[in-house]
N, C-alpha and C positions, 0 to 999 in steps of 0.2 A: 277515656283513659287523660289522665294529666300526671302532664311530664314535667321534669327539672327547668329549671331558668334557663337553661345552659341552650346556647343553637347548638341544632346539629350540622356539623359539616359531614362532607363526604370524605370516608379513611381516606381513599388517594390520593386526597387534596391536601390533607391537615399540614405540610411542610410548607409547601407556595399555596398561601391562601389568596393569591391576587393573577390576575391575568392581565399580560402586557396588552398596550396597546389604547389608541384615544380614536373612538370611534367604531371601532370596528362591531365585528357582527360577533357576538361569542354565543355560546353557549356551555350550559353549566348542570349540572344535577347534584343534589345531596343524598338520594338514593337513588340504587343503580334501576335503568330502564325507565327513569321518573320521565324523561323529555321524549316526547313523541319524537320519530323520524318522519321525513319525507311529507309531513302534515303540521296542521298549526291546531287543528281545531277538529281532533277524531271523537266519534260518536260516544265512543266512553275512555276516558284516560285512565292511565295506571294507578293504583292505588286507591281511587276512586277520587281521585283531583278533579278541581273545575278549572277549565280553562279560560285564559281573559287575557286581552291583548291591556297595554298598558302603551298611550299613545302622548310624543310628545311634540307629534307637529301635526298638522290637519292629512286627513288620508292623501290628498292629492298632492301633497308639496312634489316638487322633484325627487328624483329618484337618489340624485347624490343627498339630498337635505332632507328625507324621511327617517325620522325615526319614532320606534316604537320597539316595543318588549313584548312577548307574549310568557305568561307566568303560568306556571303549573301549581295550584295552591289548594290547601285543604278546606278552605272557604270562598265563596267571590265577595270582591270587596263591599258586594252590597250589605255584607254582615257586618260590614266594621264599622258604618255609621248608623244611628237611630235617631231620635230627636234633638236636635241641637238647641243649647242653649247658649245665649249669647256672653262670653267672661269679658274681665277686662282685661289688658296689656297695656297700663298706661305709660310705660316707655317704648315701646315697638308702635314705631309711626311709619305713615305710609304715604306719596305722594298723589294729589296736591297736598303739602302740609307747611302752606306760607303764613306766620304768626307776626300781627300788627306789630307787636311791640319787641320784633327779635329783627335786627338789622344784620342782612347776609353779603352784602354790601361792605367787602374788608379782604384784609386779608388774617387769620387766623391759626393761632396755636394751641396745641393743648401737652400739657404733661401727661402722664399716664391716668387713670381713670383707676383710685384706689380701688383695691378687694374689697368684698363687706364680710360684715361677720351674718349678715342676715342670709338666710339658707337659699339660695338660688341656681335654678339649674340654667341649660344652654337657653332655653326658653322663656323664662323669668328671668333670667338675667340680662336680655337684651337691649342694650340702649340705645336708642336711633342719636346721630349724629346730624343726618343732611338727609334731604330727600331731594329726588329731580325727576321731574316728568309727572306721568298721571299711570297710576295702578290698573287703574279703569281701562285705558286703551292699551296696557301692556307698553308702555314704553318707559325710561328712564332707570331708576335704579335707587336705593337708599344704601345708603354706608352704615354700620354698627361698629359696636365695641360689644363684644359678651362678657358678661361675667359668669363664671360657674365654678361652684364649691359642693355641688350635690346632684349623684346621678337621678336621673327618669327611670322611675321605677312602676314599669305597669303605668305608665306615662308614655303615649305616642303622638306624633304630631307630624302635619305636612303642610304645603304651603300651597293650595290653586293659584295664587299669583306670580310665585318667583322662582327662579332656581335660586341655589345658594354658594358661594364663592366662601369658602372659611378659612383664614389664616389664623392660624395659633401664632403666641407672642409668647405666653409663661404657662404651663401645663399641660398635660397630656388627655384628650379626648378619644372616646369611643362612640362611632357610630355604628349601631346597630340594628339594619336598614331591611325591607324588603326581599332586597336582591344582594345581602350578605352584609360582611361587617367592615369595618373600614376604622384603622387607628392611626392617629396621628398628632403628630408636635411639632413644635415651633421649627422653621423651617420647613412644613411640608404645609401643603393645602389639600382641600376637600372640595369637589364637586358635588352637589345634592341636587337631582332634578326636580324640577315642577311636579307636584303629584306624589313623589314618594313618600311612602310610609315610614318612618323610624324612629327612635328614644334616641338618649345620648347619654352616655356615662362618663363621669371625671376616672379616668384611672391614676392621675397624678395632677393634684389642686393644689391651692384652687387655681382654676384655670384662666387666662383672659385672651383674648385677642380680637380678631375684625371682622366684619363680615359684609361682602358685597351682594346685597339683593338685585338681581336682574329681572326688570318687568318684562326686557325686550326676547330677541331671539336671541337663544343659548349661546354659550362661550364655546369656542370653536380656535384652535390655531391659526394663529395671521398668516395670510401671504407671503411669504421669503422674498417674492421677486427676485432680483440680480444677485438673491443669498444664496437661491440654489437650494438645495433639499436637506443639506443638514445645518446643523448647529439652532440657536434660540431653544425652544424647547422641542425637543423630541417624541415623537409620537411613543415611542418603545417604552419610555418613561413613565408615563401614565399608566396606573394600574386601578384595575376593576376588581371586585370582590369576588370568589366564588359563592357560589349555592349556597345559604343556611340558614333554617328555617327554628321557631318554637309551635311547639305542639302544646297549648297553656290553655286550658281552662280556668280563669278567675278574672274577677272584674277589672276590666281595664278602663282608661279613659285615653280618647282621642280628642284632640284638637286641631282644629282646620283655622287656615288663615286665607281668608277669600273676601277680596273688594276690598282691603285693609283692615278689616272686620276679625273678630276671633269668636270662632266657633267650636261649642264643648258636646260631645257626649258619651256615655258610657255605654261599653259592651261586655260580654262575658268572655271574653278572649282573647288574647294574643293577636295581634293583624300580623304580624308578622310570619304569616305560616307560605309560602311560597318555597316550595320542595325543588321546584328546577326551574331555568328559565332560558330565553336566548332571544336574543336581539341586540339594538343599539343603542337603546336608552337606557344607560345605568351611571349609577353614582361612579367617580373614581377619586383616588388620592394624587398625588406628583411632589417630588423632592424639590423644592427648589432649588436644590445644591448640583443636582443635575442640567441645570440652565446651564448653557453655552454661550455667554455674549459674545458678539465681537464688535468692532469698533474701528477710530482710523489709526492706521499704521504709519500715519508721514504728516499728514497735517488736517487742522480743524476737528469742530465736534461736531458729530454727527446728533440728529433730530434726538430725543428720548424715545420717539417711534421702535428706534432700532435695538429696543429692550423689552419688547411688549412679550409676554407670556401667553397670553389669551385674548380674542378679541372677539365682543358680543358684536354684531356690526349691526347697523341702521338701513332706513331703504336710503340713504344717499350715498353712492359709492365711496370708498374712501374717509367715511364720515362714521365713526364709531357712535355706539349708543353708550360701550363702554369698553374700555382698556385697560386691562391689568397691567404694570409696568413694574421691573423688577429691577434695584439696583443693587447689584450684590458686587463680592471683592473680585476683582479684575486688575487687570496690567492697563497703566497710563502709558502711551509711548511716543504721543504726537509733539513735532516740531511747532517750534515758534507759534502756541495754539494754549487759549486759554483752555486750561483742562475741566474747570468744573462747570454746572449748567449756565450756559449765560444768562443776561438779564434778558426776560420777556415778558410779551402779554400772548395771550393764547386764546382761544376761539374755545377750547375745549375749558371745564372746572376740573381742577383735579384736589382731591384729597389724599394727602400721602400718610404714612404711616412706620414707624422705624420698629422693626420686628428686632435687631439687636446693632448693637455698636455705634459707630460716629458715619453720620452724614456729609458727605463732603462739602456740600452747600452751606451746610450749617452745622459747623463742628461745635456750637454751643447752643443750648436751649431744646433742640430736637431729640430728645433722649428715647429709649427702648420702651417702648409702649405709649410713646407721644404719636399725636397727630397734627396736620396742621392742613390747613384750607384755601388755594389759592383761587378764589371765583374766576368766571369765563371775563377775560378783555380788563383783568388789574394785573398791571407788572408785579412781577418778583425776580429771584435773583439771591444772589451769595450776599451775605451781610461783610459787613466792612473788611475783618478778619480776614474773613475767605477769600475776598476779592484780594488784598494785598499781598498776600502769599501765594497766590495763584499766578499773581503779574509780575513776579519777582523772582520766583524762586528757579532752582537751574533746570533746564530741560533734559535731563537726563530718564530712563524707565525708572517710572515710579511704580510698587504692586500695591493697590488701594485695597488693605487687609481690614479687617473686624469691622465690616460695613452688612448690614443687608435690609433695605427698606425698599417700599413700593407705593405703588399710586394706581388709584382708583380713578382713571379717568374717563368724564363721560361731556359728551355735543349739548349736555343741559345744565343750564345755571343749577349748581347746589342750596337748598336754603336748610339755614341750621333750624334744628328744632329749640325747644325751651329748654330740654335739657343740657343741648350744647353750649345755648348760649347764659343759662344762669345755674347748672349745677355741676358741669364737667367742669376740670379746672383749669379754665382759662386763662393762657398770659394776655393781660391786660396787654402789657406792654410790651407785643410780639413787632410790632412795627415800627419800633425804637432801632430796630435791630439793621435800618437800614437809614436812622435820623445824621449817622455820623461819617456818613460816605462824604471825600472831599473832592473836592473839584482839582482837576490837574491839569485842566485846560492852560496851554501855554504857545499862544500863537507866537510867541516872540523867538521862540527853541527854533522854527520854521526856517529864518531867517541864516542862522547859523552855519 
């Protein structure tokens, strides 16, 4: 039986289509009693469904880190893949991707990548800016800009390489996944787990945004330490979709990213056929406007790590594979303090993106949709105007408004792609923003 293209959602859950919490053990069903109780793999499932487990960690991972979801689906996933054909995605690159004639050593900044008149989906419109680590050893990351003006029609995708953190900057997207539907807009993010099948619809376009492709351990909430149980990103503000499914007998395409290569197969149905599921390995969304920043209330500027929303740990304690850091509107009240980010060299490599507004350390040139890259151990900091203003302004409480920027930070050096170096709108004179910094050294004044 062929059904319409619309997803089926449990009637009792149509009003509230998300479940709150981060890393919770969820359960949800789109048809009554589709979810087995008291067991995972009954001899026969309700409605003639197949039981199948999607594992996000090794079976023997520690209990607190073990992630898996049981899916009850119309067809098992082995019916969703057939003979593979290698396909080209020339603008989506994976690490290692070191280009001989591209110099990644430097401070770089780009204007927004312009929208395209060419029909582009979320997948075909992916443009890689930098890569770090090695996709084959599952360490590191890649940063991308996506351009999307066309919805995926009977066209599905999953990445065996990576988890995707999606940060919209312009337009709205709908992720129609095996485990339910996620709608996102600017000032929200979505996390799409490794191995999850989905298609992306453009609900308001053209759409543009940023993607952090995480090859390593999946994103988690950071430890708060002395901050305690509250503030930063609170678990209850993350939203996971309820069960929804397609029962569609129609020719469809599934594209898989595996070890940096792209492969495609044709099937005769929709793979989004999970009628019920339970587990803790699932996609989610988060509204960045619910991030509760903390900071200095007397003097000095804390490290930017205080603004970490999500972290993907590495094997080295306290050294992240990736940190996702948010700089949003907030009060600045510190006394006798240089309030913008200070000048520094860092062991981490920092790719920043501007979602909207003005970034306080770079009031000129870093515009919404733009990016900058400061690689490991390369100095950076405020431009001259920002320095002079912050050094001489009256120390009164100030609300930093009209601003939302973020940072993808990794312990690995980030290597530029050919697109980033030669096609994206690179600001050739970016490093000049520090050339007019002046010498204020006046040792004679110490004798006065």
